[in-house]
C-alpha positions in Angstrom: -3.0 41.4 30.2 -5.3 39.2 28.9 -3.9 35.8 27.9 -6.2 33.2 25.6 -5.3 29.5 25.6 -6.1 27.7 22.8 -7.0 23.9 23.3 -6.4 23.2 20.1 -2.7 25.1 20.4 -2.0 23.5 23.9 -2.7 19.9 22.5 -1.1 20.6 19.0 2.3 19.1 20.3 2.5 15.9 22.7 1.7 16.6 26.3 5.0 16.3 28.8 5.0 13.0 31.2 4.3 13.7 34.5 8.2 13.1 35.3 9.1 15.9 33.0 6.2 18.2 34.1 7.1 17.6 38.1 11.1 18.3 36.5 10.1 21.7 34.9 7.9 22.6 38.1 10.4 22.4 40.5 13.2 24.3 37.8 10.7 26.9 38.1 10.3 27.3 41.8 13.8 27.5 41.7 15.1 29.5 39.2 12.2 31.3 38.5 10.1 31.3 34.6 13.5 32.4 32.8 11.7 31.8 29.1 9.2 34.2 28.1 5.8 33.1 26.6 5.4 33.6 23.1 2.0 35.0 21.9 0.3 36.0 18.9 -1.9 38.2 20.1 -3.7 37.7 23.0 -3.2 33.8 21.9 -0.8 31.7 24.0 1.6 29.9 21.3 4.6 28.5 23.1 4.5 28.1 27.0 1.5 26.4 27.9 2.9 24.4 30.5 5.0 27.1 32.3 2.3 29.5 31.8 0.0 26.8 34.3 2.9 26.1 36.7 3.3 30.2 37.1 -0.5 30.7 37.5 -0.7 27.6 40.0 2.0 29.3 42.4 1.2 33.1 41.3 4.9 33.7 40.1 5.6 36.6 37.6 6.5 35.8 33.8 7.9 37.6 30.7 5.4 37.6 27.3 7.0 38.3 24.0 4.7 39.2 20.7 5.3 37.1 17.5 3.9 39.4 15.2 5.0 37.6 11.7 2.2 35.3 12.5 -0.4 35.9 9.4 -2.9 32.8 9.7 -3.2 29.7 12.2 -0.8 27.6 9.6 2.1 30.0 10.3 1.5 29.5 14.1 1.5 25.4 13.5 5.0 25.5 11.6 6.6 27.7 14.0 5.5 25.3 16.6 6.7 22.4 14.9 10.1 23.7 14.3 10.6 24.8 17.7 9.6 21.2 18.7 11.8 19.5 16.0 14.9 21.6 17.3 14.6 20.1 21.1 16.5 17.2 21.7 14.3 16.0 24.4 11.8 15.0 22.0 11.9 11.2 20.8 12.0 10.0 17.5 8.4 9.4 16.9 7.2 12.5 17.8 9.6 14.4 15.6 8.4 11.9 12.7 4.9 12.8 13.6 5.9 16.5 13.6 8.0 16.2 10.0 5.0 14.7 8.5 2.0 17.2 9.6 4.7 20.0 8.3 5.1 18.2 4.9 1.2 18.2 5.1 0.8 22.1 6.0 3.4 23.1 3.1 2.0 21.0 0.9 -1.5 22.6 0.9 -0.8 25.8 2.3 -2.3 28.7 0.6 0.0 31.8 0.6 -1.1 34.7 2.8 -0.2 38.1 1.8 0.8 40.7 4.6 -0.8 43.9 4.5 1.7 46.5 3.2 1.0 48.5 6.5 1.4 45.7 8.6 5.1 47.0 9.6 6.4 43.4 9.4 8.0 41.2 7.3 6.1 37.6 6.4 7.8 34.6 7.8 10.1 33.1 5.3 8.6 30.2 3.1 9.3 26.6 4.7 11.3 24.0 2.9 8.9 21.6 1.0 9.2 18.1 2.1 7.9 16.0 -0.7 10.1 13.1 -0.4 10.5 10.5 2.6 14.4 11.9 2.4 13.7 15.1 3.1 10.9 14.5 5.7 13.4 12.3 7.3 16.1 15.1 7.2 13.9 17.1 8.9 12.9 15.1 11.6 16.5 13.8 12.2 15.6 9.7 11.4 16.2 7.5 8.7 14.0 7.2 5.4 12.6 3.6 7.1 11.4 5.3 10.2 9.5 8.0 8.2 7.8 4.7 6.1 7.0 2.9 9.8 5.6 6.1 11.2 3.4 6.4 8.2 2.2 2.7 8.9 1.4 3.3 12.6 -0.7 6.7 11.8 -2.2 5.0 9.1 -3.1 1.2 10.9 -2.3 1.4 14.4 -5.0 1.3 17.5 -4.9 4.2 19.8 -3.6 2.2 22.3 -0.9 1.0 20.3 0.3 4.7 19.4 -0.2 5.8 23.0 2.4 2.6 23.8 4.9 4.1 21.3 4.9 7.3 22.6 5.3 5.7 26.1 8.2 4.2 25.1 6.7 0.6 25.9 7.6 -0.8 22.2 9.8 0.6 19.1 8.7 2.3 16.6 9.9 -0.7 14.6 7.7 -3.6 16.3 4.9 -0.9 16.6 4.9 -0.7 12.5 4.8 -4.4 12.9 2.4 -4.8 15.3 0.0 -2.3 13.3 -0.7 -4.9 10.6 -2.7 -7.1 13.0 -6.4 -6.2 13.4 -7.4 -3.4 15.8 -8.6 -6.1 18.4 -5.2 -8.2 18.2 -3.2 -4.7 18.7 -5.5 -3.6 21.5 -5.0 -7.4 23.5 -1.1 -7.4 22.7 -0.8 -3.8 24.5 -2.8 -4.4 27.2 -0.5 -7.5 27.5 2.1 -5.0 28.4 5.5 -5.0 26.6 6.5 -8.8 26.7 3.2 -9.4 24.5 3.7 -6.6 22.5 7.4 -8.2 21.6 6.0 -11.9 20.9 3.1 -9.9 18.7 5.6 -8.5 16.7 8.0 -11.4 16.5 4.9 -13.7 14.9 4.5 -11.0 12.5 7.7 -10.5 11.7 8.0 -14.5 11.0 4.7 -14.7 9.3 5.9 -12.2 6.4 8.9 -13.9 6.2 7.7 -17.6 5.6 5.1 -15.8 3.1 8.0 -14.1 1.1 9.7 -17.9 1.5 6.5 -19.2 -0.1 6.4 -16.7 -2.4 9.8 -17.3 -3.7 9.1 -20.9 -4.1 5.8 -20.8 -6.0 8.0 -18.4 -8.0 10.4 -20.7 -8.6 8.0 -23.9 -9.6 6.3 -21.4 -12.2 9.3 -20.9 -13.5 10.4 -24.6 -13.4 6.6 -25.4 -15.4 7.1 -22.4 -17.8 10.2 -24.3 -18.7 8.5 -27.5 -19.2 5.9 -26.5 -21.2 8.6 -24.5 -23.8 10.7 -27.7 -23.9 7.4 -29.8 -24.7 6.3 -27.2 -27.1 9.8 -27.6 -28.9 9.6 -31.3 -29.0 5.7 -31.5 -30.2 7.1 -28.6 -33.3 10.1 -31.3 -34.0 7.9 -34.0 -34.1 5.4 -32.3 -36.6 8.5 -31.1 -38.7 9.9 -34.5 -39.0 6.3 -36.3 -39.5 6.0 -33.8 -42.4 9.4 -34.6 -43.8 8.5 -38.5 -43.4 5.5 -38.0 -45.5 7.3 -35.9 -48.3 9.7 -38.9 -48.6 6.5 -41.6 -48.9 5.1 -39.3 -51.5 8.5 -39.2 -53.3 8.9 -42.9 -53.4 5.4 -43.4 -54.6 4.3 -45.3 -51.4 
């Protein structure tokens, strides 16, 4: 049997940690490869780690064809759904996968399955057009989705890796991502404590900025009130002056 390993598919899901890989290898050596590898034609879709371990030790394995795939988007969506359902996947990974799913669903062009294929197309995936729907798919809060989006947009690769490794929380990483890239990298190099301190500095800066903005706003409202009062007094003075001039004319003064 020819099995083709697609590097893009192998890298589509974050790799196991060294500890997780060692645990999987021990399990397969003890119990064998219990779960079948999923193929799309000759392309390996699911089971890259199991396949590598079986190849390394010359162990047998089973395969199963998923003939319902009609495009690489189908493959990606299936892989995402498989991993979203696994408890071992971190909140950050689930958020990233759900955001990927949102992008695929939003841009996907429906592919018609040939009549003679003998297989029904995969059901259309649910649209993830709101942060709430993304959060539900990933089993995280909407606020966490916002933070992951910020990390994806602004975080240096080193900071992203620190989140994946659990060195820093999603919440703290989103704060540190506000810093220039060089400062992010320096914080990561300083370790967990330095990352926490960097996040604290950012949060304190945000709080101070909010207090300053509120004070300026309040002062602006005070100034607006004084200006309005001055305008009213000027109007009263003008009215009294006009009245006084009218009285003078009546008295012939």
